[in-house]
C-alpha positions in Angstrom: -77.1 140.5 -112.0 -74.4 143.1 -112.3 -73.3 143.8 -115.9 -69.6 144.4 -116.6 -68.2 145.8 -119.9 -64.9 144.1 -120.7 -62.5 145.5 -123.4 -59.8 143.2 -124.7 -62.1 140.3 -124.0 -60.5 137.9 -126.5 -56.9 138.6 -125.4 -54.6 136.6 -123.1 -55.8 138.2 -119.8 -59.2 139.1 -121.1 -60.2 135.4 -121.8 -59.5 134.5 -118.2 -61.3 137.6 -116.8 -64.3 136.6 -118.9 -64.2 133.1 -117.4 -63.8 134.5 -113.8 -66.7 136.9 -114.3 -68.9 134.1 -115.7 -68.1 131.8 -112.7 -68.8 134.7 -110.3 -72.3 135.3 -111.7 -71.8 138.6 -113.5 -73.4 139.6 -116.8 -70.6 140.1 -119.3 -70.6 142.5 -122.3 -67.4 141.6 -124.1 -66.0 144.1 -126.6 -63.8 142.3 -129.2 -62.3 143.6 -132.4 -61.8 140.1 -133.8 -63.4 137.4 -131.6 -62.2 134.5 -133.8 -63.9 131.3 -134.7 -62.9 129.5 -131.4 -64.4 132.3 -129.3 -67.1 130.5 -127.2 -69.8 132.7 -125.7 -71.1 132.1 -122.2 -74.8 132.0 -121.5 -74.5 135.2 -119.4 -72.5 137.1 -122.0 -73.2 139.5 -124.9 -70.4 139.9 -127.5 -70.1 143.3 -129.2 -67.8 143.2 -132.2 -66.2 146.7 -132.5 -63.1 148.8 -132.3 -62.2 151.5 -129.7 -61.3 153.7 -132.6 -65.0 154.1 -133.4 -66.6 155.3 -130.1 -69.8 156.6 -131.7 -70.6 153.2 -133.1 -69.9 151.6 -129.8 -72.2 154.0 -128.0 -75.0 153.0 -130.3 -74.3 149.3 -129.9 -74.1 149.5 -126.1 -76.9 151.9 -125.3 -79.5 150.2 -123.1 -77.2 147.5 -121.8 -77.4 148.8 -118.2 -73.7 148.4 -117.5 -72.5 149.1 -114.0 -68.7 148.6 -114.3 -66.1 148.5 -117.0 -62.8 146.5 -117.0 -60.5 148.1 -119.6 -57.8 145.6 -120.6 -57.3 146.4 -124.3 -53.9 147.6 -125.3 -52.9 146.9 -128.9 -49.6 145.9 -130.4 -47.6 144.5 -127.6 -44.6 144.1 -127.9 -44.7 147.2 -130.1 -43.8 150.1 -127.7 -43.4 152.8 -130.3 -44.7 156.3 -130.1 -47.3 155.6 -132.7 -48.7 152.5 -131.0 -48.6 154.2 -127.5 -50.4 157.2 -128.8 -53.0 155.1 -130.4 -53.7 153.2 -127.2 -53.8 156.4 -125.2 -56.5 157.7 -127.6 -58.4 154.4 -127.3 -58.3 154.7 -123.5 -59.7 158.2 -123.6 -62.5 156.9 -125.8 -63.3 154.4 -123.1 -63.6 157.2 -120.6 -66.1 159.0 -122.8 -68.0 155.7 -123.4 -68.3 155.2 -119.6 -69.7 158.7 -119.0 -72.1 158.3 -121.9 -73.4 155.0 -120.7 -73.6 156.0 -117.1 -71.1 153.4 -116.0 -70.3 153.8 -112.3 -66.9 152.1 -112.0 -63.8 151.7 -114.2 -61.0 149.2 -113.5 -57.9 149.4 -115.7 -54.9 147.2 -116.2 -51.6 149.0 -115.5 -48.1 147.7 -115.6 -45.1 147.3 -113.3 -43.1 148.9 -116.1 -44.6 152.2 -114.9 -42.0 152.2 -112.1 -38.6 153.9 -112.4 -35.6 151.6 -111.7 -37.5 149.4 -109.3 -35.6 147.1 -106.9 -36.5 144.9 -103.9 -40.1 145.3 -102.6 -42.0 147.9 -104.6 -45.0 149.7 -103.2 -47.5 151.7 -105.1 -45.9 155.0 -104.2 -42.6 154.1 -105.9 -41.2 156.8 -108.3 -42.8 156.6 -111.8 -41.0 156.4 -115.1 -41.4 158.2 -118.5 -38.3 157.0 -120.2 -40.1 155.3 -123.1 -43.3 155.8 -125.0 -45.1 152.9 -123.4 -44.3 153.9 -119.8 -45.2 157.5 -120.5 -48.5 156.6 -122.1 -49.5 154.3 -119.3 -48.7 156.9 -116.6 -50.4 159.7 -118.7 -53.5 157.6 -119.1 -53.7 156.8 -115.4 -53.6 160.5 -114.5 -56.1 161.5 -117.2 -58.5 158.7 -116.2 -58.2 159.5 -112.5 -59.1 163.2 -113.1 -61.9 162.3 -115.6 -63.4 159.7 -113.2 -63.3 162.0 -110.2 -65.1 164.8 -112.2 -67.6 162.3 -113.7 -68.3 160.5 -110.4 -66.9 157.2 -111.6 -65.1 154.9 -109.1 -61.6 154.3 -110.5 -59.3 151.4 -109.9 -55.8 150.9 -111.5 -54.3 147.4 -111.1 -50.5 147.4 -111.8 -49.8 143.9 -113.1 -46.3 142.4 -112.7 -45.1 139.5 -114.9 -48.3 137.7 -115.9 -48.0 134.1 -117.3 -50.3 131.2 -118.0 -52.5 129.5 -120.6 -53.0 131.6 -123.7 -49.8 133.7 -123.4 -48.2 134.7 -126.7 -45.7 132.3 -128.1 -42.8 134.7 -127.9 -43.1 135.1 -124.1 -40.5 133.5 -121.8 -42.3 130.3 -120.7 -43.8 129.3 -124.1 -40.5 130.1 -125.8 -38.5 127.8 -123.4 -41.0 125.0 -123.8 -40.9 125.2 -127.6 -37.1 125.3 -127.7 -36.7 122.3 -125.3 -39.4 120.3 -127.1 -37.5 120.7 -130.3 -34.2 119.7 -128.7 -32.6 123.1 -128.6 -30.9 124.9 -125.7 -32.9 128.1 -125.2 -30.9 131.2 -125.7 -32.0 133.5 -122.9 -31.2 137.1 -122.4 -31.1 138.2 -118.8 -30.9 134.7 -117.3 -29.9 136.2 -114.0 -33.0 138.5 -113.9 -35.4 137.9 -111.1 -39.0 138.7 -111.9 -42.3 138.6 -109.9 -44.4 136.1 -111.9 -48.1 136.1 -111.3 -50.5 133.5 -112.8 -53.2 134.9 -115.1 -56.0 133.2 -113.2 -54.9 135.0 -110.0 -54.8 138.3 -112.1 -58.4 137.5 -113.3 -59.5 137.0 -109.7 -58.0 140.4 -108.8 -60.1 142.2 -111.5 -63.3 140.5 -110.3 -62.5 141.4 -106.7 -61.9 145.0 -107.8 -65.4 145.1 -109.4 -66.9 144.3 -106.0 -65.1 147.2 -104.3 -67.6 149.9 -103.2 -65.1 152.6 -102.6 -62.4 154.1 -104.8 -59.0 152.5 -104.4 -56.9 154.2 -107.1 -53.7 152.0 -107.5 -53.0 148.4 -106.4 -50.1 146.1 -107.2 -51.0 142.7 -108.5 -48.0 140.3 -108.3 -47.0 137.1 -106.4 -44.9 139.0 -103.9 -41.6 137.3 -104.5 -39.1 136.8 -107.4 -38.0 133.8 -109.4 -34.9 134.0 -111.6 -35.2 133.4 -115.3 -32.6 130.6 -115.1 -34.7 128.9 -112.4 -37.7 129.1 -114.7 -35.6 127.3 -117.3 -34.6 124.6 -114.8 -38.2 124.0 -113.6 -39.4 123.6 -117.1 -36.5 121.3 -118.1 -37.2 119.1 -115.1 -40.9 118.8 -115.9 -40.2 118.0 -119.5 -37.4 115.6 -118.7 -35.0 117.7 -120.7 -32.4 118.4 -118.0 -29.7 117.0 -120.3 -30.1 120.1 -122.5 -29.3 122.6 -119.8 -25.7 123.5 -119.2 -24.4 123.0 -115.6 -23.5 126.6 -115.3 -26.3 128.8 -116.7 -24.8 132.2 -117.3 -26.0 135.0 -115.1 -26.0 138.7 -115.8 -23.9 141.1 -113.8 -25.9 141.3 -110.6 -25.5 145.1 -110.7 -27.5 145.3 -113.9 -30.0 142.5 -113.4 -33.7 143.1 -112.8 -34.7 142.1 -109.2 -37.9 143.5 -107.9 -41.3 142.3 -106.6 -44.7 143.6 -105.7 -45.7 144.8 -102.3 -49.2 143.4 -102.3 -50.2 144.4 -98.8 -52.8 146.9 -100.1 -54.3 144.4 -102.4 -54.7 142.0 -99.5 -56.2 144.6 -97.2 -58.4 146.5 -99.7 -59.4 143.8 -102.2 -59.2 140.8 -99.9 -57.1 139.2 -102.7 -53.9 137.3 -102.7 -52.3 134.9 -105.2 -52.9 131.2 -105.0 -50.8 129.7 -107.8 -47.0 129.2 -107.3 -45.0 129.4 -110.5 -42.6 126.7 -109.4 -45.4 124.2 -108.6 -47.4 125.1 -111.8 -44.3 124.5 -114.0 -43.3 121.3 -112.2 -46.8 120.0 -112.8 -46.4 120.6 -116.6 -47.6 124.2 -117.0 -50.2 123.3 -119.6 -50.9 126.0 -122.3 -53.8 124.0 -123.7 -56.2 124.7 -120.8 
């Protein structure tokens, strides 16, 4: 059984990656700062309670675990994109690199973000120009470059999955879909900024599958986009949810749109993920929302 170290294991994406690793027959070593009382351990899982700010303690706790791959998801503080938080997460990421080298881990798979791209529009491939216009974007891009150089020198296979707009069970309450559902359930018309924006929404289970596929890759594939490969407008998300909840009466006939010249409208080119990972998304946002989009799964 191949053992995989997972950081951010108790988070939104991490909880689904854990489940996918479990169902795929991997041994899981889950690193959690605060697992919580409702954290249920799988029979093929070891939970290590610790913090990436204390790498020496983690080295002691993980020595002898025979870990073959690491999936690094942990990124504290979102939606805090300040310099201090970005610097902290960059430091924690470097600690993960040192941990991988110390433990002899042969592969590192990291969660990136579509926010790394500069002014994206239309279909966006992995070679699109990168952005450093805020601390979060700069920290993500800096970490990818540092990790790539480190892994090349240490002989560690390196994979960077650029995630687009991830949604699904366990998403934080302030995110778009949970927010709309809450407002409608309480009889309010959701006040949406950027109603005309068109985003590439990808379900968290499809994202989890991509990480598990990446662990199976035997050669280094540095950067891959993970999205659905098409856009859906924010106003359409509102419409789909209202229809599923029988709350169409709360939605104005003419939902205001942003100026199309300033609206977000880009989506992932996932050709490389299809070709190199053998991955493609299975879950349609529209169909999922129209079936109720449960957040209690």
